C-alpha positions in Angstrom: 140.6 113.5 142.1 142.6 112.9 145.2 143.4 109.3 146.2 142.4 109.0 149.9 143.9 105.4 150.2 147.4 106.9 149.7 147.0 109.8 152.0 148.9 109.8 155.3 146.0 111.4 156.9 143.5 108.7 156.0 141.1 108.0 158.8 142.0 111.3 160.6 140.8 113.8 157.9 137.3 115.1 157.7 137.5 116.1 154.1 136.1 114.1 151.2 138.4 113.2 148.3 136.8 115.8 146.0 137.7 118.6 148.3 141.5 117.7 148.4 142.2 118.1 144.6 141.4 121.8 143.8 140.8 123.5 140.6 143.3 125.9 139.1 142.6 129.5 138.0 139.8 129.5 135.3 142.3 131.4 133.0 144.9 128.6 133.4 145.1 125.4 131.3 148.1 123.5 132.3 148.7 120.1 130.4 151.6 118.6 132.4 152.9 119.3 135.9 156.5 118.1 136.8 157.5 118.3 140.4 161.3 118.5 141.1 162.2 117.0 144.5 165.4 116.3 146.3 164.5 115.3 149.9 167.8 117.0 150.9 168.8 120.7 150.5 172.0 121.8 148.7 171.9 119.3 145.9 171.3 122.0 143.1 167.6 121.2 142.7 166.5 124.8 141.9 169.2 125.2 139.3 168.2 121.9 137.7 164.5 122.9 137.7 165.5 126.2 136.0 167.7 124.4 133.4 165.1 121.8 132.6 162.4 124.4 132.1 164.8 126.5 130.0 165.6 123.5 127.7 161.9 122.6 127.4 161.1 126.3 126.5 163.9 126.3 123.9 162.1 123.4 122.1 159.0 125.7 121.5 156.8 124.6 124.4 155.0 126.9 126.7 156.5 126.7 130.2 156.0 127.9 133.7 157.7 127.5 137.1 155.8 127.4 140.4 158.4 128.1 143.1 156.9 126.1 146.0 160.0 126.8 148.4 158.0 129.4 150.2 160.6 130.2 152.9 163.8 129.7 150.7 163.0 130.7 147.1 165.8 130.5 144.6 164.1 130.6 141.3 163.8 134.4 141.0 167.6 135.0 141.4 168.4 132.1 139.0 166.4 133.9 136.3 167.4 137.4 137.2 164.0 138.3 138.6 165.2 139.1 142.1 163.7 142.4 143.3 160.7 142.2 141.0 157.1 142.1 142.2 154.0 140.4 140.9 150.7 142.2 140.7 147.1 141.1 140.4 144.0 142.0 138.5 140.5 140.9 138.3 141.6 137.6 136.7 144.2 136.7 139.5 147.8 137.0 140.2 150.0 137.7 137.1 153.2 135.7 137.1 156.5 137.3 135.9 158.1 136.4 132.7 161.8 135.4 132.2 163.9 136.6 129.2 162.8 133.7 127.1 159.2 133.7 128.1 159.0 131.3 130.9 156.2 132.3 133.5 157.4 132.3 137.1 155.6 132.7 140.4 157.5 132.8 143.7 156.9 134.1 147.2 159.7 136.5 146.7 157.5 138.5 144.2 155.0 139.1 147.1 157.5 140.4 149.7 158.5 144.0 150.2 162.3 143.2 149.6 164.3 140.1 148.6 165.7 139.3 152.1 162.4 139.6 153.9 161.9 136.4 155.9 158.6 134.5 155.7 158.1 133.3 159.2 155.1 131.1 158.8 153.9 127.8 160.2 153.0 124.9 158.0 149.3 125.6 157.3 150.1 129.2 156.1 152.9 127.8 153.9 150.7 125.2 152.4 147.9 127.8 151.8 150.4 130.0 149.8 151.2 127.0 147.6 147.5 126.4 147.1 147.1 129.9 146.0 149.9 129.8 143.5 147.8 127.1 141.9 144.3 128.5 142.2 145.0 132.2 142.0 147.8 132.6 139.6 146.9 133.2 135.9 149.2 130.7 134.2 147.4 130.8 130.9 148.0 127.9 128.4 151.0 125.9 129.5 152.4 122.7 128.0 154.6 122.1 131.2 154.6 123.6 134.7 157.6 122.7 136.8 157.2 122.9 140.5 160.4 123.6 142.4 159.9 121.8 145.8 161.5 122.6 149.1 163.7 119.9 150.6 162.1 117.1 152.6 158.7 115.4 152.6 156.8 117.8 154.8 153.8 120.1 154.3 154.6 121.5 150.9 155.3 118.4 148.9 152.2 116.8 150.6 150.1 119.8 149.6 151.3 119.8 146.1 150.7 116.1 145.6 147.3 116.3 147.2 145.9 119.4 145.4 147.6 119.5 142.1 147.3 116.9 139.2 151.0 116.1 139.2 152.1 114.2 136.1 155.4 113.0 137.5 158.2 113.6 139.9 161.9 114.2 139.0 164.2 113.4 142.0 167.6 115.1 142.3 170.4 113.5 144.2 174.3 113.6 144.7 176.6 110.8 145.0 176.9 110.6 148.8 175.2 107.6 150.4 173.5 109.8 152.9 171.8 111.9 150.2 170.8 108.8 148.3 169.1 107.5 151.5 167.2 110.8 152.0 166.2 110.8 148.3 164.8 107.3 148.8 162.4 108.8 151.4 161.2 111.3 148.8 160.7 108.5 146.3 158.8 106.5 148.9 156.5 109.5 149.5 155.8 109.9 145.8 154.8 106.4 145.5 152.6 106.5 148.7 150.8 109.4 147.0 150.4 107.5 143.8 152.6 109.9 141.8 154.8 108.6 139.0 158.5 108.9 139.6 159.9 109.9 136.3 163.5 109.2 137.4 166.6 110.4 139.2 169.1 113.1 138.2 172.5 112.7 139.9 174.2 116.2 140.2 177.8 116.9 141.1 178.7 113.4 140.0 182.1 114.4 138.8 184.5 117.2 137.8 185.3 117.4 134.0 188.6 118.8 132.8 188.0 121.7 130.5 190.9 120.9 128.4 190.7 117.1 127.8 187.2 116.2 129.1 188.6 113.6 131.6 186.1 112.9 134.4 187.3 112.8 138.1 184.8 111.2 140.4 185.6 113.2 143.6 183.1 111.2 145.7 184.3 107.9 144.4 183.3 106.0 141.2 179.7 106.8 140.1 177.1 104.4 141.4 174.3 106.6 140.1 172.6 103.9 138.2 172.8 101.4 141.0 171.5 104.0 143.4 168.6 104.8 141.2 167.7 101.1 140.8 167.9 100.7 144.6 164.9 103.2 144.9 163.2 101.6 141.9 163.7 104.5 139.5 165.4 105.1 136.2 168.6 107.2 136.0 167.8 110.2 133.8 171.4 111.4 133.7 174.5 112.5 135.5 175.7 116.1 135.8 179.2 117.3 136.8 180.1 119.8 139.5 179.9 122.8 137.1 181.4 126.1 138.1 180.0 127.8 135.1 176.5 126.7 135.8 176.8 127.9 139.4 178.2 131.4 138.3 175.6 132.0 135.6 172.8 130.9 138.1 174.1 133.5 140.6 174.0 136.1 137.8 170.5 135.3 136.9 171.5 133.7 133.5 170.4 130.1 133.7 168.8 130.5 130.3 172.1 131.6 128.8 173.8 128.6 130.3 171.4 126.2 128.7 171.7 128.0 125.4 175.5 127.7 125.5 175.7 124.0 126.7 174.1 120.8 125.7 174.3 119.0 129.1 170.5 119.1 129.5 169.4 118.0 126.1 169.7 114.2 126.7 168.2 114.5 130.3 165.3 116.5 128.9 164.7 114.0 126.2 164.5 111.3 128.9 162.1 113.3 131.1 159.8 114.1 128.3 159.8 110.6 126.9 158.7 109.2 130.3 155.7 111.4 130.6 154.3 110.9 127.1 
């Protein structure tokens, strides 16, 4: 049930609290919903969403990804599903499936071609996100990851109001400005009474492929200090990784996770905190 006390529209909205939280598709049974936010674009949030989902799937769980970035979706390309289209039957919209069996729904699966712009105002965008929850046949899922667009606008507000989000993972980078904007996203999650699982700092350093030495190109890491500043735990630090960037571009994020163990400890931390 929605919590009206935490809603920014309290006192202005004509809806009752029962009408805010909406039921998912009758053929869907989703146990945990993990929203991945950044507050700021360009921090690698979608790649991290894809990698977390791939690592959880590799552990034998049933996993899905709801691409809530309606106007700038990246998830299809990361998984090599670009150019594909979803279809619907009498039960609802059928999500696409990745090479390892992750179910994915994205706006790009509903457009005529990959580069087609979605030129919509907020209410239409929010409506599409709701439909990805109510109309998509997710089936039985242990974990549904929601790849949020940057910021604290209509889509994050809609997700937190209408979906029973288990917890939120924040993605940041070392720059002070990014940390400040991520703090806004943390503040939003807290106002909406959603658990902040923790912060992942991406692009923390460059690691030498020969000796493993770390170079902190943005200065010595202050990730833990930054996480504590916003009242969250540090889930882990990730390097500026050209291999991950290249394989994501090639639609092979699942292969990257299979070849690397960077996300094992971070995934351990995420799953431990939502038990």
